[in-house]
ROFI-849341 format. One line per 4 residues: their letters; for each residue y, x, z of N, C-alpha, C. Coordinates in steps of 0.1 Angstrom, whole numbers. Atoms other than C-alpha are relative to their C-alpha. Layout:
a	Y X Z Y X Z Y X Z | ... .
***
This chain:
mhkh	-13 8 1 0 0 -1 13 8 1 | -12 -8 1 34 14 -10 8 -3 12 | -9 2 -11 58 18 19 14 2 -3 | -13 -1 4 94 10 14 8 4 13 .
psal	-7 -5 -12 121 24 37 6 -12 8 | -8 11 -8 137 -10 47 -2 -13 -7 | -1 13 6 139 -47 42 10 -2 -12 | -11 0 11 171 -43 23 -5 7 -12 .
gvat	5 -7 12 154 -18 0 -10 -9 -8 | 9 9 7 127 -43 -8 7 -10 -7 | -7 11 7 151 -71 -16 8 5 -12 | -8 -4 10 173 -50 -37 -9 6 -12 .
alkp	9 -7 10 145 -31 -56 -8 -11 -7 | 10 10 5 121 -61 -61 7 -13 -5 | -7 13 2 145 -91 -62 -11 -11 -1 | 12 9 1 114 -113 -54 5 -15 -1 .
aapv	-3 14 1 114 -149 -65 -8 -8 10 | 8 6 -10 86 -158 -39 3 7 13 | -1 -7 -14 87 -149 -1 -9 12 -1 | 7 -13 -2 76 -114 7 -3 2 14 .
tlir	3 -3 -14 58 -106 39 2 15 2 | -1 -14 -4 69 -73 55 -7 2 12 | 7 -4 -12 47 -55 80 5 13 4 | -4 -12 -7 55 -28 105 -11 5 9 .
peaa	11 -4 -9 23 -13 118 4 8 12 | -4 -8 -12 41 11 141 5 -8 11 | -5 10 -10 57 -18 159 -12 -6 8 | 12 6 -6 23 -33 165 -7 10 9 .
araa	6 -11 -7 9 1 176 7 3 13 | -9 -2 -12 38 6 200 -3 -10 11 | 3 10 -10 31 -27 217 -13 1 5 | 14 -2 -6 -6 -20 220 0 11 9 .
rffv	0 -12 -9 1 14 236 7 -4 13 | -7 4 -12 26 -4 260 -9 -7 9 | 10 8 -8 -1 -28 272 -11 8 6 | 11 -9 -4 -28 -2 274 4 10 11 .
ekfp	-5 -10 -10 -6 22 294 6 -7 13 | -8 5 -12 13 -3 317 -6 -12 5 | 7 12 -7 -8 -35 322 -10 5 9 | 10 -5 -9 -28 -29 354 -14 -5 -1 .
grsl	13 5 2 -60 -40 339 -4 1 -15 | 5 0 15 -77 -48 305 7 -10 -8 | -8 9 9 -58 -63 276 -10 -5 -11 | 8 5 10 -77 -86 252 10 -6 -11 .
yavk	-9 5 10 -58 -93 219 -5 -15 -4 | 3 14 4 -57 -131 212 1 -1 -15 | 0 -1 15 -67 -131 175 6 -12 -7 | -6 11 8 -54 -165 168 15 2 -3 .
anps	-14 -3 2 -18 -152 170 2 5 -14 | -2 -6 13 -24 -132 138 -13 7 -3 | 13 -6 2 -59 -125 124 -1 10 -12 | 1 -10 10 -49 -100 98 -9 12 3 .
pdll	8 -12 -3 -76 -73 95 7 13 2 | -7 -11 -2 -50 -47 91 6 2 13 | -6 0 -14 -33 -57 123 -11 3 11 | 11 -3 -9 -67 -57 141 -3 14 1 .
rtlw	3 -14 0 -73 -22 130 11 8 6 | -12 -6 -7 -38 -12 141 0 0 14 | 2 2 -14 -43 -26 175 -11 8 6 | 11 -8 -4 -76 -9 178 3 15 1 .
dggi	-5 -14 -1 -60 24 170 10 3 10 | -9 -1 -11 -34 17 196 -7 -1 13 | 6 0 -13 -61 14 222 -6 -14 5 | 5 13 -3 -70 -24 222 -14 -1 -5 .
thyd	14 1 4 -108 -26 223 -7 -13 3 | 6 12 -4 -114 -61 236 8 -11 -8 | -6 11 7 -106 -93 216 -3 -14 4 | 2 14 -3 -101 -129 225 -2 -8 -13 .
vasi	3 8 12 -118 -150 198 -2 -14 4 | 1 14 -4 -116 -188 197 -8 -9 -10 | 9 7 10 -140 -197 168 -10 9 -5 | 11 -9 6 -171 -185 151 6 8 -11 .
aevr	-6 -8 11 -149 -175 122 7 12 5 | -7 -13 -5 -128 -152 144 -10 9 6 | 10 -10 -4 -160 -138 159 -4 8 -11 | 5 -7 11 -173 -130 125 11 10 -6 .
lvae	-11 -8 5 -139 -116 114 0 14 7 | -2 -12 -8 -136 -92 143 -13 9 0 | 14 -8 0 -173 -82 143 -1 8 -13 | 1 -8 13 -170 -72 106 11 11 0 .
tlpd	-12 -9 2 -135 -55 109 -2 11 11 | 0 -9 -11 -142 -38 143 -14 -1 6 | 14 2 -5 -180 -34 149 -2 4 15 | 2 -4 -14 -175 -17 182 8 -7 10 .
aklc	-8 8 -9 -151 -42 197 -8 -9 9 | 7 10 -8 -160 -63 226 7 -14 -2 | -5 13 2 -156 -100 218 -2 -9 11 | 1 10 -10 -148 -127 243 4 -13 -5 .
fmhp	-3 14 7 -152 -163 232 6 -9 10 | -8 6 -11 -125 -178 253 5 -15 -2 | -2 14 2 -122 -213 238 -9 -8 9 | 8 6 -9 -134 -237 265 -9 -11 -5 .
vkae	9 11 7 -150 -262 240 -5 6 -12 | 6 -7 11 -174 -246 216 -12 -8 -6 | 12 6 6 -200 -259 192 -12 8 5 | 11 -7 -4 -234 -250 204 -6 10 -10 .
eaif	4 -9 11 -243 -235 170 9 13 0 | -9 -12 0 -212 -212 174 -4 9 13 | 5 -9 -11 -224 -200 208 -12 7 -3 | 13 -6 3 -259 -194 196 3 13 -10 .
eayh	-2 -10 9 -247 -173 167 8 11 6 | -9 -11 -7 -220 -154 188 -9 8 9 | 8 -7 -10 -246 -145 214 -11 9 -7 | 13 -6 6 -277 -138 192 3 10 -12 .
shgv	-3 -8 12 -260 -123 161 11 10 1 | -11 -8 -1 -228 -107 173 2 7 13 | -1 -7 -12 -235 -95 207 10 -5 11 | -11 6 -9 -209 -118 225 -8 -3 13 .
rtfs	5 3 -13 -216 -120 262 10 -7 9 | -10 6 -8 -183 -134 275 4 -13 -6 | -4 14 5 -176 -171 273 9 -7 11 | -8 9 -10 -151 -195 290 -5 -14 0 .
ldti	4 14 -2 -157 -230 302 9 -7 10 | -7 7 -11 -141 -257 322 -7 -13 4 | 8 12 -5 -169 -283 327 -14 5 2 | 14 -1 -1 -205 -284 338 -7 -2 -13 .
dele	6 2 14 -214 -298 303 1 13 -8 | -2 -13 8 -200 -266 287 -8 11 5 | 9 -10 -6 -218 -244 312 -15 -3 -5 | 15 3 5 -252 -262 303 -2 3 -15 .
kimr	1 -2 15 -244 -259 265 -1 15 -2 | 1 -15 1 -238 -221 269 -14 5 4 | 14 -5 -5 -271 -216 289 -10 -5 -10 | 10 3 10 -290 -236 263 1 8 -12 .
acrd	-2 -9 13 -275 -217 233 -4 15 3 | 3 -14 -3 -280 -183 251 -15 1 6 | 14 0 -5 -316 -193 261 -1 5 14 | -1 -4 -14 -307 -189 299 0 15 2 .
atdl	-3 -15 -1 -296 -153 294 5 3 13 | -4 -4 -13 -290 -133 325 11 10 -1 | -9 -11 1 -264 -109 311 14 -7 -4 | -12 8 5 -235 -135 307 12 4 10 .
elcv	-13 1 -7 -198 -131 318 6 -13 -3 | -4 13 2 -187 -166 323 13 -2 8 | -13 2 -6 -150 -174 330 4 -15 1 | -4 14 -3 -141 -208 345 15 0 -2 .
rlrv	-14 1 3 -108 -219 332 7 -11 9 | -7 9 -8 -84 -235 357 13 -6 -7 | -13 6 6 -55 -259 347 11 5 10 | -12 -4 -8 -22 -244 358 13 -6 -7 .
sseh	-12 5 4 14 -253 353 6 8 -12 | -8 -7 11 34 -245 321 14 -1 3 | -14 3 -2 68 -252 337 8 11 -3 | -9 -11 4 81 -217 331 -2 5 -14 .
sels	3 -4 13 69 -215 295 7 -9 -10 | -6 8 10 85 -226 263 -9 -10 -7 | 10 9 6 53 -242 250 -12 -2 10 | 10 3 -10 29 -260 273 -14 1 -5 .
lask	14 0 2 -8 -253 274 -7 -6 11 | 5 5 -13 -14 -274 305 -8 -13 -2 | 5 13 1 -28 -306 290 -15 0 -5 | 13 1 8 -59 -298 268 -11 6 8 .
fgae	11 -7 -6 -80 -274 289 3 3 14 | 0 -5 -13 -87 -264 324 -5 -10 11 | 6 8 -10 -105 -277 355 12 -2 11 | -9 3 -11 -83 -293 382 -7 5 13 .
lget	4 -5 -11 -86 -279 417 -11 -8 7 | 10 8 -6 -106 -308 429 -14 0 -6 | 13 -1 8 -133 -301 403 -6 14 0 | 5 -14 2 -137 -264 407 -10 5 9 .
rell	9 -5 -9 -159 -260 437 -15 -1 -6 | 13 1 6 -190 -274 421 -2 9 -13 | 1 -8 13 -182 -257 387 -1 16 3 | 1 -15 -4 -176 -222 403 -13 3 6 .
matr	12 -3 -7 -207 -225 424 -11 0 -11 | 11 1 10 -229 -235 394 1 12 -10 | -2 -12 9 -214 -208 372 -3 12 6 | 5 -12 -8 -219 -182 399 -15 2 -1 .
qaad	15 -1 0 -256 -190 399 -5 4 -14 | 6 -2 14 -259 -187 361 6 13 -5 | -7 -12 7 -236 -157 354 -4 13 7 | 1 -14 -5 -242 -120 358 14 4 6 .
algi	-13 -1 -5 -204 -118 362 8 -13 -1 | -8 12 -1 -182 -147 373 15 3 -1 | -14 -2 2 -146 -149 361 8 -13 2 | -8 11 0 -117 -172 366 12 3 -9 .
cfhv	-11 -2 9 -91 -176 338 9 -12 0 | -10 10 1 -60 -196 331 10 4 -11 | -10 -3 9 -32 -198 306 13 -9 4 | -12 5 -5 4 -204 317 9 -7 -10 .
gsqa	-8 5 11 17 -215 283 6 11 -8 | -6 -10 9 33 -197 254 14 3 3 | -14 -4 -3 64 -177 258 5 -3 14 | -3 2 -13 65 -176 295 13 8 3 .
mspr	-13 -6 -1 101 -169 305 3 6 14 | -1 -6 -14 95 -159 342 -13 5 4 | 12 -5 -7 70 -137 360 -6 -10 10 | 4 10 -10 68 -166 385 -12 -8 -6 .
aysd	11 8 6 45 -184 360 -13 5 4 | 12 -6 -4 18 -160 368 -2 1 15 | 1 0 -14 25 -157 405 -5 -14 5 | 3 13 -3 22 -195 408 -15 -3 -4 .
aier	14 3 5 -10 -196 388 -10 7 9 | 10 -8 -8 -27 -169 408 -1 -7 15 | 1 8 -13 -20 -190 440 -10 -11 -2 | 10 10 2 -41 -217 424 -14 6 -2 .
vraa	13 -7 1 -68 -192 417 -5 3 14 | 3 -3 -14 -67 -182 454 -6 -13 6 | 4 13 -7 -71 -219 465 -15 -3 -6 | 13 4 6 -101 -224 441 -11 10 5 .
ivda	10 -9 -6 -118 -192 454 -4 -3 14 | 3 3 -14 -114 -201 490 -8 -13 1 | 8 13 0 -126 -237 484 -14 2 -3 | 14 -1 5 -158 -226 465 -7 11 8 .
avtv	7 -11 -8 -165 -195 487 -10 8 -9 | 8 -8 9 -178 -175 457 5 14 -2 | -5 -14 4 -176 -138 447 4 0 -14 | -6 0 14 -154 -134 417 1 14 -5 .
diid	0 -14 5 -158 -104 394 12 3 -11 | -11 -1 10 -130 -111 368 11 -10 3 | -12 10 0 -95 -126 370 7 3 -13 | -7 -1 13 -81 -133 335 12 -8 1 .
vggg	-13 7 -2 -44 -142 336 4 -6 -14 | -2 7 13 -46 -153 299 12 7 -7 | -11 -4 8 -17 -151 275 13 -5 6 | -14 4 -3 19 -163 275 11 11 1 .
fpsi	-10 -11 -1 35 -129 276 11 -2 -12 | -10 4 10 69 -134 257 3 11 -9 | -8 -9 9 86 -118 228 14 -4 1 | -15 2 -1 123 -119 221 5 -7 -12 .
ypgm	-5 9 11 140 -146 200 14 -4 4 | -13 6 -3 176 -160 198 0 -11 11 | -1 10 -10 183 -178 230 -12 1 10 | 12 -2 -9 150 -166 246 -2 16 2 .
epva	0 -14 -3 156 -131 260 -6 2 14 | 7 -1 -14 130 -125 288 4 13 6 | -2 -12 -7 132 -99 314 -11 10 -4 | 9 -11 4 112 -66 310 -14 -4 3 .
leny	14 4 -3 74 -70 307 -5 7 13 | 4 -6 -12 70 -46 335 1 -9 12 | -2 10 -12 83 -74 359 -11 -9 0 | 11 9 0 55 -96 347 -13 7 5 .
feai	12 -8 -5 29 -68 352 0 1 15 | -1 -3 -15 42 -61 388 -4 -13 7 | 3 13 -6 40 -98 397 -15 -3 -1 | 15 2 2 4 -100 383 -7 9 9 .
hrgf	6 -10 -9 -6 -69 401 0 -3 14 | -1 5 -15 7 -81 435 -9 -11 3 | 8 12 -3 -10 -114 431 -15 4 0 | 14 -3 1 -43 -99 420 -5 8 13 .
eslp	4 -8 -11 -44 -73 448 -1 -8 13 | 1 9 -13 -40 -102 474 -11 -9 -1 | 11 9 1 -69 -122 461 -13 3 7 | 12 -3 -5 -102 -125 479 -12 0 -10 .
vsys	10 -2 11 -124 -111 451 -8 12 3 | 9 -12 -1 -151 -85 447 9 13 0 | -7 -13 0 -140 -49 454 1 6 -13 | 0 -6 14 -149 -40 419 4 -10 -10 .
selw	-4 10 11 -134 -70 402 10 6 -10 | -8 -5 11 -116 -65 369 12 -10 -2 | -12 9 4 -81 -79 359 1 1 -15 | -2 2 15 -77 -91 323 13 -7 -4 .
cepg	-10 9 6 -50 -106 301 -3 -1 -14 | 4 4 14 -50 -121 266 14 -1 -7 | -13 1 8 -16 -112 249 -3 -2 -14 | 0 3 14 -12 -126 214 14 3 -6 .
rals	-14 -1 5 25 -131 207 5 14 3 | -7 -13 -4 35 -100 227 -5 12 -8 | 6 -12 8 12 -77 206 4 -2 -15 | -1 2 14 19 -92 172 14 -5 -6 .
aeys	-12 6 6 54 -108 169 8 10 -7 | -9 -10 6 72 -75 160 -7 6 -13 | 7 -6 11 45 -67 134 6 -4 -13 | -4 4 14 59 -87 105 12 -10 0 .
siiv	-12 10 2 89 -107 91 -2 -4 -15 | 0 4 14 96 -123 57 13 2 -6 | -13 0 9 122 -120 29 -1 -13 -7 | -1 12 8 133 -153 14 13 1 -8 .
rver	-10 2 9 157 -161 -14 7 -14 1 | -7 12 0 184 -188 -13 0 -6 -13 | 1 7 13 178 -212 -41 11 -11 -2 | -11 11 1 206 -238 -33 7 0 13 .
rrgt	-9 2 -12 234 -242 -8 6 -14 -1 | -6 13 -1 245 -277 3 7 0 13 | -7 -1 -13 272 -273 28 -5 11 9 | 7 -9 -9 255 -256 58 -14 0 0 .
elyi	15 1 3 220 -263 44 -3 10 -11 | 4 -9 9 203 -235 27 -15 -3 -4 | 13 2 5 173 -241 5 -7 13 -3 | 5 -14 0 150 -211 8 -15 -1 -5 .
tdga	13 0 7 116 -200 -6 -11 1 10 | 10 2 -9 96 -204 26 4 -10 10 | -3 11 -10 93 -231 52 -10 -5 9 | 9 6 -11 74 -255 74 -15 2 -3 .
ygal	15 -1 4 41 -251 54 -3 15 -3 | 2 -14 1 45 -214 52 1 7 13 | -1 -8 -13 55 -189 79 9 -6 10 | -11 6 -9 82 -212 95 -5 -13 7 .
fdaa	6 12 -7 59 -239 110 7 -2 13 | -6 2 -12 73 -233 144 15 -3 0 | -14 3 2 109 -234 133 2 -14 -3 | -1 14 4 103 -267 118 -5 -10 9 .
higw	7 10 -8 80 -285 141 4 0 15 | -3 -1 -14 91 -272 176 14 6 2 | -13 -5 -1 126 -260 168 2 14 4 | 0 -14 -4 118 -224 173 11 8 -8 .
rfpv	-10 -8 8 147 -201 163 -5 15 -1 | 4 -13 4 140 -168 146 12 9 -3 | -12 -8 4 164 -138 141 1 0 -15 | -2 -1 15 179 -137 106 10 10 -3 .
allr	-10 -9 5 198 -112 86 3 -1 -14 | -4 0 14 216 -113 53 -3 13 -5 | 3 -13 6 202 -86 30 8 2 -13 | -9 -2 12 231 -76 8 6 14 1 .
edes	-4 -14 -1 242 -41 -2 15 1 6 | -14 0 -5 279 -49 5 1 -10 11 | 0 8 -12 282 -62 39 11 -11 0 | -8 10 0 298 -95 43 11 1 11 .
eeel	-11 0 -11 332 -98 63 2 -13 5 | -2 14 -4 329 -136 67 -5 -3 14 | 5 5 -14 325 -153 101 -14 -5 -1 | 14 5 -1 290 -161 112 1 -15 2 .
tafs	1 14 0 282 -198 106 -14 -4 2 | 15 6 -4 253 -220 119 -4 -7 -14 | 7 6 11 230 -229 90 -12 -6 4 | 14 5 0 198 -250 87 -6 4 -13 .
fygp	9 -4 12 170 -243 62 -8 -12 -4 | 11 8 6 150 -264 38 -9 9 -7 | 10 -8 8 118 -250 25 -2 -4 -14 | 1 2 14 106 -250 -10 -8 -12 -5 .
tcdd	9 11 4 82 -280 -9 9 -12 -3 | -7 13 2 91 -316 -19 0 -9 12 | 2 8 -12 86 -328 17 13 1 9 | -11 0 -10 115 -338 39 -2 6 13 .
mdhm	3 -7 -13 97 -325 69 1 15 -2 | -1 -14 2 101 -290 54 14 4 3 | -15 -2 -4 133 -286 74 0 7 13 | -3 -9 -11 143 -259 99 14 -1 5 .
vgpf	-14 3 -5 173 -271 120 7 13 4 | -8 -12 -5 181 -238 136 7 -3 12 | -9 -6 10 209 -230 140 -4 15 -3 | 2 -13 4 205 -198 120 14 6 -4 .
mlpa	-13 -5 1 236 -177 122 1 10 -11 | -1 -9 11 246 -161 89 14 0 -5 | -14 0 5 279 -151 71 3 -12 -8 | -4 12 6 298 -180 58 0 0 -15 .
digv	0 -1 15 298 -167 22 -14 1 -6 | 14 -1 6 260 -167 18 -1 -10 -11 | 2 9 10 250 -183 -14 -13 2 -9 | 12 0 9 224 -188 -42 -2 14 -5 .
gdyi	4 -14 4 206 -156 -50 0 10 11 | 0 -9 -13 212 -140 -16 -14 0 6 | 13 -1 -6 181 -127 3 4 1 16 | 0 1 -14 175 -133 40 -12 6 6 .
eigm	12 -4 -8 151 -115 64 -1 -9 12 | 2 8 -12 136 -138 90 -10 8 8 | 8 -9 -7 121 -117 118 -9 -6 10 | 9 4 -12 95 -119 147 -10 -10 -4 .
lgay	10 11 5 70 -138 125 -15 6 0 | 13 -6 0 40 -115 132 -10 -10 9 | 9 9 -8 28 -141 158 2 -14 -6 | 2 14 5 17 -174 143 6 -2 -15 .
gaam	-6 2 14 38 -170 110 -11 0 -10 | 11 -3 9 10 -156 89 -12 -10 2 | 12 8 -3 -17 -176 107 3 -15 -3 | -3 14 3 0 -210 101 3 -3 -14 .
rtgf	-4 2 14 7 -205 64 -10 -8 -8 | 9 7 9 -7 -229 39 4 3 -15 | -4 -2 14 -6 -232 1 5 -14 -5 | -5 13 4 9 -267 1 11 0 -11 .
ngft	-8 1 12 26 -276 -32 0 12 -9 | 1 -12 8 15 -242 -45 9 11 4 | -9 -10 -5 40 -223 -25 -6 9 10 | 6 -10 -10 29 -191 -6 7 13 -2 .
seat	-5 -13 2 37 -156 -1 -8 9 -9 | 7 -6 10 27 -135 -30 -1 15 2 | 1 -14 -3 32 -99 -16 1 3 14 | -2 -6 -14 28 -79 16 4 14 -2 .
ieva	-6 -14 2 48 -48 19 3 7 13 | -2 -7 -12 49 -22 46 14 6 -1 | -13 -6 -1 84 -10 57 1 9 11 | -1 -10 -10 95 18 77 10 -3 11 .
depm	-11 2 -9 126 3 95 -5 -8 12 | 4 7 -12 125 -12 130 -1 -15 -1 | 0 16 -1 117 -50 137 14 -3 4 | -14 5 -3 147 -71 142 3 -1 14 .
asly	-2 0 -14 142 -72 179 -13 7 6 | 12 -7 -6 119 -53 203 1 0 15 | 0 -1 -14 108 -55 239 -6 15 4 | 8 -13 -3 92 -19 236 8 11 -3 .
tevm	-9 -11 2 122 2 227 15 -4 3 | -15 2 -1 159 5 237 8 3 -11 | -8 -3 13 168 18 203 -2 -11 -9 | 0 11 10 177 -11 181 4 4 -13 .
pvrr	-5 -4 13 181 -10 145 14 -4 -3 | -13 3 4 215 -11 128 -2 -11 -11 | 3 11 9 215 -45 111 14 -5 -6 | -12 6 5 240 -63 89 3 -13 8 .
rsnv	-4 10 -9 258 -92 106 -7 -12 -1 | 10 11 -1 235 -119 117 -3 -2 14 | 4 2 -15 218 -132 149 -12 9 2 | 10 -10 -5 197 -101 154 2 2 15 .
iklg	-2 0 -15 190 -97 191 -1 14 6 | 1 -12 -7 197 -68 213 -2 -2 15 | 1 1 -14 187 -63 249 10 10 6 | -7 -10 -8 208 -47 275 16 -2 -1 .
***
């Protein structure tokens, strides 16, 4: 793959008519090294955030050896891409055939569950194996996170005693896991969840070997500038150290967004301007699903050789399809003189952008290009890129 020096260079040299995906492997490798070196336990990459084989290999090279997979397709993908990786099947509701294949064909030994029914299903599929790591998922609050994950999965405290005791009998190693929600904006999300873990352990009086604090670690977006990740790690470590668990117990986490967000961005072209509405070449059915459906704001920058001197103005976007739902409200702050033919970089799309892309109406990204410049924002370096006037984010 040819490596371009910058997003601006790609726009000016190629003048692409379709959206172009930019990747920055060094940004993902830096995030991986950060978690490996600073998180006080084991980090499992949540593959659902971005299943790109190139990204998986980059994270592996950065020291991530464990992978949180949520489907048999993800199991197969990681097993093929990284044969030596440890796979943890952390979806609490799985097809019995998927469990069977994962265990018997791909060496998966770690599974999550939140009901007795799922425990029985796992044991049937694994033929009552005695080498299982089984993690009981608790339901915890998502009040400190931008996107809730508190409704679909997780056992309530009143249900955990029987479930933990039964799982303890079946498992070689018993774990407790939870998920505080996506884009947790306060370390308290983890502190509060760990208190629920404490209550469950005390109530069931079982020996626990693994505490998995799940995902939710944030990245940085306009209007969502979290405190340093070290603060999250410190809160988790304090809580873990105070739990009544096995002296040899392990601490795990499952970052997805935090490891992948800075990995990629997209370049789009303006095809029409109607007041403060810009019609662009990607949208809700492409990499901007979150911008359209949950109002997520992403950093944007005008890619023009001669920098605009106009005031920044709030714009919304329409994507390329013929669907009215293909609308991103924003606001996206760009120079007031932006017009047809201009290019925009939309950043921090390594998490969920590529994963959510469809080919609806025949629109998709036709090229992926590696670039050498820095991502539009970063939680892993204080040195920020010099960008043209836009809502690029800086910390500090």
